[in-house]
N, C-alpha and C positions, 0 to 999 in steps of 0.2 A: 802478844797482848801485854799491855803495860801492867806493872804491879798495882794492885788496888789497895787502898788504905785499910787499916783495921776495921774501920766503920762498916766495911762490906763483908766482914766475917760471916760465915755460915753457921748458924746454930744447929747442931746435930739433932737436937730434940724436935726440930720442925721437920725432920726427914719424912715422918709418916704422912704429915699434912701435905707436904710438897708432892709426894708420890700420888696421893689422892687427887690433888689438883691437876696434875699432868695427865693422870689416867682419865679423869673426867673430861678435860680438854680434848684429848684424842678420840675419846668415845663419841663425843658430840660432834667433832669434826667429821668423822667417818660416816656415822649413821644416826646422829641426832639423838633425841630422847625427850623425856617429859621435863620440859622447862620448869614447870611449877614445883616438881619434885626436886629439881636441882636448886631451886630457890629455897626450899624448906630444909633440905638435908645438907647441901654443900655450901651454899651462900646465904646463910641465914641473914634476913634483914635487907637484902639487896634485890631490887627489882630487875628482872631480866626480860628480854623481849624476843628472844629467838635462839636457835642452836648456836650460831656464831657468836652471839652475845655471851653465851655460856663459855665458848672457847676462849674469847678474849679475856673474860673476867678470871677464868682458871689460871691462865698464864700470867696475867697482871698480878694476882695474888702470890703466885709462886715466885715472881720476879721480886716482890717486896720482901719475902721470907729469905730469899737467897740473892741479894743484890749483886753478887759477883758472877751469877749466871746469866751472861749476856744472851745465851740461847733462848732463855725464856722471853727476854724483850724482843728478840727477832720473832718468835712465835706470836707475840702480841701485835707487832707491826704487820706480820702477814695476815692475821685475821682481820686487822683494820683494812687492809688492802681488799681482802675478800668482800667486806662490807661496804666498800667504795668510800671509806672514810680516809681520804688521802691526806687531809690536813692532820689528822691524828697520827696516821702512819708517819708522816714526815716528822712530827714532833718526837715520835718514839725513836726513829732512827737518829735524830739529832741528840736525843738522850743517851743512846749507845755511844755515839761519838764523844759526848761529854765525859763519859766514863773511860773510853779508849779511843783517843784521837787517831789511832792507826787502823781503826775498824773499816777496812777496805769495803766489805759487803754493804755496810750501812751507807757509806759514801756513794757507792755505785747505785744504791736504791734511790738516793736523793736525786741523782741524775735521771734515773728512770722516771720518777714521779714528775719531774720538770718536762720530760719528753712526752709523757702521757698527756700533759696538759698543754703541749705545744708552746711551752714558755721557753723560747730560745735563750733569752738572756740568762735566766736561771740555770738552764742546762749547760750553757758554757761556763759559768762559774763553778757549777758542781763538777764539771768535767776537769777543769783546772785543779780543783782540790783533789780529785781522784788521781789525776797524773802525778801530783805531788807525793802520793803514797806509793804508787807503782806505775811508772810510765808505760811499760809494755802491756800490763794488764789493763790499763785504762784505755789504751789504743784498741785492744781486743774488744772491749765493751763498746767503744765508739763504732767499730766496724759492725758489730752485732746490731746496734740500734739503727745505723744507716740502712743495713739490709732489711730489717723489720719494716722500716718506713717505705722502702722500695716495694716490698711485697704488698703492703697495705694499699699502695697507690696503683698496683697493677690491675689491668682489666681481667675480670674472671673469665675463665674458659668453660663453656658448656658443650663444646663439640667433642665428639668421640674420636680420638686420634688413632692412626695406624703407625706404630713405632717399630722400626727394625731393630735387630740385635736381641740381646738377652734381656727380657722385660719382666718385671714383677708389678702386677696390679695390687696395690695395697689399698684396701678398703677399710676405713675406720669405723668402729662400732658406735652404737648409741644405746643408751640405757634401755633395758627391756622393761616391759610392763611387769607388774607384781606376779602375773601368772605365767611369766616366762615367754610371752609372745613379743614379736617385733612391733615397735611403734612405727608411725608413718614416716618419720625421718629416716629411720633405718631401712625401711622398704624402698624409699626413694634412693638411697645410696646404693642398695643392692640392684635396683633396676639400672642404674648407670653402670655399676660394675659388670653386670651381665652383658650389656651392650659392648663395653670395652673388651670383655673377655672373648666374645664372638668376633669382634673386629681384629683381635690379636690372638689367633688360635694357638700359637706356641708359647704364649706368655703364662707364667705361673700366677696364681692369685693368692694373696695373703689377706686373711680376715682377722681383725683384731677386737679384743674386748674380753675382760676376765671377771666381770662382776656378775655372780650368779644370781638368778631369780627363779625360784621354783626348780632348783636343781640343774638349771642349764645356763650357760654363759652366752654372751653376745656372739662369740666365735662359733659356738655350737649351732645356734640358730642361723647364723649367716651361711655356714657350711651346708647345712640341711636344705636351706632355701635354694642355693645355687645348684646343688646336686639335683634337686627336684626340677629345676629349670633346664637340666640337661648338661651341666658342666661336669666333666670327668673329675671324680673325687681325687684322683692322683695329681690333679693340677693345684690342689688347694693345700696351703699351709695355714695353720691356725696359731695365733698368738693370743693365749688366753690367760695370761698372768697379770695383765695390767688393770689398774683400777681407774685410770684417767688418761687424759691426752698425753701428759708428760711421760707417763709409763708406756702408753702405746708406742710413741715414736722411739724411745730408748730401746724397747724390746724389738721393734721393727728393724732398727739399725743393727742391733746385735744379731738378729737373724739374716740380715742382708749381708753381714760380714762372713757368714758360712754359706749362704745361698747366693752366689754371685749374680749381680744384675747390673747392666749397663745403664738402664733407666728404670725408674719407678713412675708408674702412672698412679698418681694419688688421687683416690676418690673419697670425697666427703661432702657434707652439705655446704652450700655457698656461705652460710653464716660462720661456718667453722673453718673454712679453707685457708683463710689468711693466717689464722693461728697455727693450724696444723702444718702448713707449708713452712712457716718461719721455724717452727720447732723441729721438724724433720730435717730441714737443711742444717740446723745446728747439731743435731744428733749424728748426721752423716759426717759432718766435719770433725766431730769428736772422735769417731771411729776411723777417721782418715780415709773415707770411702769417696771415690770420684763420681759415684752414681748421681746422674742428673734426674731432675723431677719434672714431670709433665702433669700439671694439675687438671683434674676434670671434675667440675662442681655439679652436685645435684641441687637444683634451684629450690630454696625453702623460703623465698620471699615472694610478695605479690607480683614482682616484676624484676626483670635483670637490672633496670635502672636503680630500684630500691636495694637490690642485693650489693650494688657497688658502694653504697653509703657505709662508711666506717664510723660507728658511734664512739663517744668517749668511753662508754663501758667496754666495747670491744677492744679499743686501744689498751685499756687498763688490763684486760685479760691476756692480751698478746704479750705485753711487757711482763706481767706477773709470771706467766709460764716460761717466758724467755729467761728471766732471772732464775727461775728454778732449774731449768734444764742446763743452764750455764755453770751450775755448781752451787748457787746460793740457795740452800735448802730453806723452804718455807718454815718448817719445824725442825731445826738442826737436830740430827740424830734420831729423828722420830719419822719424818715424812719429807721427802725431797720437795 
């Protein structure tokens, strides 16, 4: 990072306030809270409209107090992306580059935003600027983006395959109801997973999801459901440490590095499959695993034709999480 001028010096007297802002931002990111209380106690005189508004405001104020902390600006931009405020996010990344013209991650995000919007001209210009910072890394991102586009264009598969060799059926979790029971999207995924397990009796099954509700995690509920349907408990591996899809696929790749599989049969909802497949391919590449992926979707749209439609919002989420899993943390040092 380039040296910053004394105008960016950090006043140590602001350290307690900065800590309060960061703690507030991450609390509201993970679990939300009373927005009106945040207005009254943390952001006096500022009107807020939702939990992510709280997160954005917290890191924006921290960035003003510590202008040399570009990680706070990355956190602002990440929250703007979550809120679909792509123009604001682009401006924030441009602000990071104004302070540090060598900020590769900010420039990579400018290319990603252009690709989310299918703006090929801007994407080419952004990529040229990225290559000027690091040609090899820029090419790696170009390849990631091309592969994401290919996956989003692929026809979804709803047929249960029979796959030879050493197979792992990876079934991704879905948030439980507050009472710890499975919601319909998770039951639909489990129904597909059961059919896949029955068609591939030598395959092992990995269930994922670590956010507890009423003392149980998605992995616990999924295991119990499968065992009750006749699946041998010894076939099942549980990944119950992750809190979101990025964590899911990184932990799955880590487990696959220890439990060899030639092929992963990936089971999730049709609306989730393109993102999950993109991220899992990237995670397997990072672990240098040659494992191939066979996707099998549980239909969660009114029709297969509608499931094939990729919205702008879905494109945004695919690119958002692809950036995260590639190593560009959303909240640097706090949350990948």
